[in-house]
C-alpha positions in Angstrom: 54.8 78.5 -14.6 53.1 75.3 -13.5 50.0 74.3 -15.4 48.8 72.3 -12.3 45.2 73.0 -11.5 44.6 73.1 -7.7 41.7 70.8 -6.7 38.9 72.5 -4.8 38.6 71.6 -1.1 35.5 69.7 -0.2 33.7 70.2 3.1 31.9 67.1 4.3 28.6 67.9 5.9 27.5 65.2 8.4 23.9 64.4 9.2 22.3 66.7 11.8 21.6 63.7 14.0 25.4 63.2 14.5 25.7 66.8 15.6 23.3 65.9 18.4 25.9 63.5 19.8 28.2 65.0 22.4 32.0 64.6 22.4 33.0 61.1 23.5 33.5 61.5 27.3 35.8 58.6 27.5 38.1 60.1 24.9 40.7 61.7 27.2 40.9 58.6 29.4 41.3 56.2 26.4 44.0 58.5 24.9 45.9 58.5 28.1 45.5 54.7 28.5 46.8 54.1 24.9 49.8 56.4 25.4 50.8 54.7 28.7 50.4 51.2 27.2 52.6 52.2 24.2 55.2 53.2 26.8 55.0 49.7 28.4 53.0 50.7 31.5 50.8 48.0 33.0 47.3 49.5 33.2 44.6 47.9 35.4 41.6 48.5 33.3 38.3 48.6 35.2 36.7 51.0 32.7 34.7 48.8 30.4 32.4 45.8 31.2 34.4 43.6 28.8 34.5 40.1 30.2 38.0 38.7 30.5 37.1 35.1 31.5 36.9 32.5 28.7 33.7 31.3 27.0 32.8 27.9 28.3 34.5 25.1 26.4 31.3 23.3 25.1 30.2 26.5 23.4 33.6 27.0 21.8 33.8 23.4 20.7 30.4 23.6 19.0 31.4 26.8 17.3 34.4 25.1 15.8 32.4 22.1 14.7 29.6 24.2 13.1 32.0 26.7 11.5 33.6 23.8 9.5 30.2 22.9 8.0 29.8 24.6 4.6 26.1 24.9 5.2 26.7 27.3 8.0 29.0 29.6 6.0 26.2 31.1 3.9 24.0 34.1 4.8 21.7 33.3 7.7 18.2 34.7 8.5 18.3 38.3 9.9 15.8 37.3 12.6 17.8 34.3 13.7 17.4 30.6 13.0 14.2 29.0 14.2 15.9 26.5 16.6 17.7 29.3 18.4 14.5 31.4 18.8 12.7 28.3 20.0 15.4 27.7 22.6 15.0 31.3 23.8 11.2 30.7 24.2 11.8 27.4 26.0 14.2 29.2 28.4 11.6 31.9 29.3 9.0 29.1 29.8 11.2 27.0 32.1 12.9 29.8 34.1 10.3 32.6 34.0 7.0 30.9 33.4 6.5 33.1 30.3 5.0 31.7 27.2 6.4 33.0 23.9 5.8 32.2 20.3 9.3 31.7 18.8 8.2 32.8 15.4 6.5 36.1 16.3 7.7 37.0 19.9 11.4 36.3 19.7 14.3 37.6 17.5 18.1 37.2 17.6 20.2 40.3 17.5 23.9 41.2 17.0 24.1 41.8 20.7 21.4 43.7 22.6 23.0 47.1 21.8 22.4 46.6 18.0 18.9 45.3 18.7 18.0 48.2 20.9 19.3 50.8 18.4 17.4 49.3 15.6 14.2 48.9 17.7 14.4 52.7 18.2 14.6 53.2 14.4 11.6 51.0 14.0 9.4 52.7 16.6 10.4 56.4 16.9 9.9 59.3 14.5 11.2 62.8 14.6 9.3 64.6 17.4 8.6 61.4 19.4 9.9 61.3 23.0 11.4 58.5 25.1 11.8 58.5 28.8 15.3 57.4 29.9 16.6 57.1 33.5 19.5 59.2 34.5 22.2 57.9 34.9 21.9 55.7 31.9 23.9 53.3 29.7 24.8 55.7 26.8 23.1 53.7 24.0 19.8 54.1 25.9 20.1 57.8 25.3 21.8 57.9 21.9 19.9 55.1 20.3 16.9 57.5 20.7 18.9 60.4 19.4 20.0 58.5 16.3 16.4 57.8 15.6 15.8 61.6 15.4 13.6 61.4 18.5 13.9 63.3 21.8 15.0 62.1 25.3 13.4 63.1 28.6 15.8 62.1 31.4 14.2 61.1 34.7 16.4 60.9 37.8 16.8 57.3 38.9 15.7 56.5 42.4 14.0 53.7 44.4 11.0 52.1 42.8 8.3 54.4 44.2 10.3 57.6 43.6 11.2 56.7 40.1 7.6 55.7 39.1 6.2 58.9 40.5 8.7 60.9 38.5 7.8 59.0 35.3 4.1 59.5 36.0 4.6 63.2 36.5 6.4 63.5 33.1 3.8 61.5 31.3 0.9 63.5 32.8 2.4 66.9 32.0 4.1 66.3 28.6 2.2 66.7 25.3 2.4 64.8 23.1 2.9 62.1 25.6 6.1 60.0 25.5 6.0 57.0 23.2 8.6 54.8 25.0 9.8 54.2 28.5 13.3 52.6 28.7 14.2 50.5 31.7 17.3 48.6 32.7 17.4 46.3 35.8 19.8 45.3 37.1 21.0 48.7 36.1 24.1 49.8 34.3 26.0 51.8 35.6 24.5 51.9 39.1 23.7 48.2 39.7 20.4 49.3 41.1 17.8 46.5 41.2 14.1 45.9 41.7 13.2 43.5 44.4 10.3 41.7 42.7 7.9 41.7 39.7 5.5 44.1 41.4 7.5 47.0 40.1 7.1 45.8 36.5 3.4 45.2 37.1 3.0 48.9 38.1 5.0 49.8 34.9 2.6 47.7 32.8 -0.5 49.3 34.4 1.0 52.8 33.8 1.9 52.0 30.2 -1.6 50.8 29.5 -3.1 53.8 31.1 -1.0 56.4 29.2 -0.5 54.3 26.1 3.3 54.2 25.9 5.6 51.3 25.1 8.3 49.7 27.3 11.8 48.5 26.4 13.6 46.6 29.2 17.3 45.9 28.9 17.9 42.8 31.0 21.6 42.3 30.1 22.6 41.5 33.7 19.6 39.4 34.7 21.6 36.2 35.1 24.5 37.8 37.1 23.1 38.0 40.6 24.6 37.7 44.1 23.7 36.8 47.7 20.7 34.8 46.7 19.0 37.6 44.8 16.9 36.7 41.7 16.3 39.5 39.2 12.7 39.5 38.0 12.1 39.7 34.2 9.8 42.4 32.9 8.0 39.7 30.9 7.0 38.0 34.2 4.6 40.8 34.8 1.0 40.2 33.8 0.2 41.9 30.5 3.9 42.8 29.8 3.7 41.4 26.3 0.8 43.8 25.6 3.1 46.8 26.0 6.7 45.9 25.7 9.8 43.8 25.0 12.9 42.7 26.9 16.4 42.4 25.6 18.8 39.8 26.8 22.4 38.9 25.8 24.9 36.1 25.8 27.7 38.6 26.4 27.8 38.7 30.2 26.5 35.4 31.6 28.3 33.2 29.1 31.4 35.4 28.5 30.5 35.8 24.8 30.9 39.5 24.5 32.9 39.4 21.3 30.5 36.9 19.7 27.8 39.6 19.4 24.6 37.7 20.0 21.6 38.6 22.0 17.8 38.4 21.9 14.6 40.5 22.1 11.4 38.9 23.3 7.9 40.1 23.9 5.3 42.2 22.0 4.9 40.8 18.5 4.3 44.2 16.9 7.5 45.6 18.4 9.4 42.5 17.3 8.0 42.8 13.8 9.2 46.4 13.6 12.7 45.4 14.7 12.6 42.5 12.2 11.7 44.8 9.4 14.6 47.2 10.1 17.1 44.3 10.5 15.9 42.9 7.2 17.3 45.9 5.5 20.4 46.2 7.5 21.9 42.7 7.9 21.9 39.2 6.7 21.9 37.6 10.2 24.4 36.4 12.7 27.0 33.8 11.6 25.1 30.6 11.8 27.8 28.7 13.6 27.5 31.3 16.5 23.8 30.7 16.6 24.2 27.0 16.8 26.8 27.3 19.5 24.4 29.6 21.4 21.8 26.8 21.4 24.4 24.6 23.2 25.0 27.4 25.7 21.3 27.8 26.5 20.7 24.1 26.8 23.8 22.9 28.6 25.7 25.7 30.3 23.6 26.8 33.3 26.3 25.7 35.7 28.8 27.9 33.9 26.5 30.9 34.3 26.2 30.2 38.1 29.9 29.8 38.4 30.6 33.1 36.6 28.2 34.9 38.9 30.1 33.5 41.9 33.3 34.8 40.4 31.9 38.3 40.1 30.6 38.1 43.6 34.0 37.3 45.0 35.6 40.1 43.0 32.8 42.5 44.2 33.7 41.6 47.8 37.4 42.2 47.3 36.9 45.5 45.6 34.3 46.9 48.0 36.3 45.9 51.1 39.4 47.4 49.6 37.7 50.7 48.9 36.3 50.8 52.4 39.9 50.4 53.7 41.0 53.5 51.9 38.1 55.5 53.3 35.5 55.2 50.6 32.9 54.1 53.1 29.8 55.0 51.2 30.4 52.3 48.5 27.6 49.8 48.6 28.1 46.1 47.5 25.8 45.5 44.5 23.4 42.6 44.4 23.7 42.1 40.7 25.7 43.1 37.6 29.4 43.3 36.9 30.1 46.8 38.2 30.6 48.6 41.5 29.1 52.0 41.5 31.5 53.8 43.8 30.7 57.1 45.5 33.9 59.1 45.7 34.4 61.0 49.0 34.1 64.8 48.4 37.4 65.2 50.2 39.0 63.0 47.6 37.4 64.8 44.6 38.5 68.1 46.0 36.3 70.1 43.7 37.1 68.1 40.6 34.5 66.4 38.4 34.7 62.7 37.9 36.0 63.0 34.4 39.1 64.9 35.5 39.4 62.6 38.5 39.4 59.5 36.3 42.1 61.0 34.1 44.2 61.7 37.2 43.8 58.1 38.3 45.0 57.0 34.9 48.0 59.3 35.1 49.0 58.7 38.7 47.7 55.3 39.7 47.7 53.5 36.3 44.1 52.4 36.9 41.4 53.0 34.3 37.8 53.6 35.5 34.6 55.0 34.0 33.6 58.4 35.4 30.0 58.7 36.5 29.4 61.9 34.6 29.8 59.9 31.4 26.4 58.3 32.2 24.5 61.5 32.8 24.4 64.5 35.1 23.2 62.4 38.0 26.3 60.2 37.7 28.5 63.0 38.9 30.4 62.1 42.1 30.6 58.4 41.3 32.9 56.0 39.4 31.9 52.8 37.7 34.4 50.0 38.3 34.1 46.9 36.2 34.7 43.5 37.9 36.7 42.2 34.9 40.1 41.7 36.6 40.9 38.9 39.0 41.0 39.3 42.8 44.7 40.0 43.0 44.6 42.6 40.3 41.6 44.3 42.0 43.5 44.4 45.3 46.5 45.9 43.5 44.2 48.5 41.8 42.9 49.7 45.1 46.4 49.8 46.5 47.6 52.0 43.6 44.6 54.3 44.0 45.3 54.7 47.7 49.0 55.5 47.0 48.1 58.0 44.3 45.7 59.8 46.6 48.3 60.0 49.4 51.0 61.3 47.2 
């Protein structure tokens, strides 16, 4: 008889906050995509806003130079080096006529997603509430959830409609919401606000009802057809009530570098800085130095990249119109097309099932609108990350699959 003692089985109990997170809605699509790629199938991937164009050469050259300097290989400051924060302030001053104190009103983040999540940890307690538009970029919902706070989803609409819905919620909810989360140009819908008056109304409402504002401005530099996206901080009094996140990921093709910024209200910046001080030792200093070069010398590259996305937008929208998706609107900003799928094409399917079908039958990966909230149902988000030829091919393959 064996003397082996059987070890007891242990059950891992995860935090309750993780149980509030839903199943990953992209899971089925990603699993199908991986399987096909392992089989050697060429997948045209329009599912993720992951820039495929190269980072401008001056930025890469500066990174290489700075990385070789031993002084840059040590821990950095979790809030970002002073010269980079000063450059962010100078950019706001020159391009937005917004005065910022680099020491107290700017901070560097490991991309805006990290900064947003840690800002939620710094501001929200259990029982607090944040208002989030629906549809929404997922972290705008789940950053709040991970802070043990509650989300009130408000259906996105034009400026007046949306603000009326927000006002109704604030007036009828007790205790009142602590934070309003905004994102213009919007991900996933590419919805925009025409001018700063929208943000001025937001500031007035925030002061009246005493809530804070977090604005995600990730696509503020990626604009088309002469449109200029207003910054939240351009609104009078904006710094009294809120902050704005920007990122190097999209305009400079620096997504994998993981660097972004938060600017605005000093108290909110201080809360984020305190959380970050416990979580990280700062961004690799060579990346911060290269980012200074980007902000100082690469405006032409940002404009060029916006023109690249505009041409891709035109190719994709025109192609979708040709296959009968006539309600697809060309966006004025961002790097996505928010495509309404004809009901006759969906044929009773939800967009998650439809996206899986496109992967299996057309070898095209897309993001289903339902993954961004209930009001995203009926739409697909298509990222402008492939070149014009590949986008044309993607539409051709979708059209063939639907006719089969």
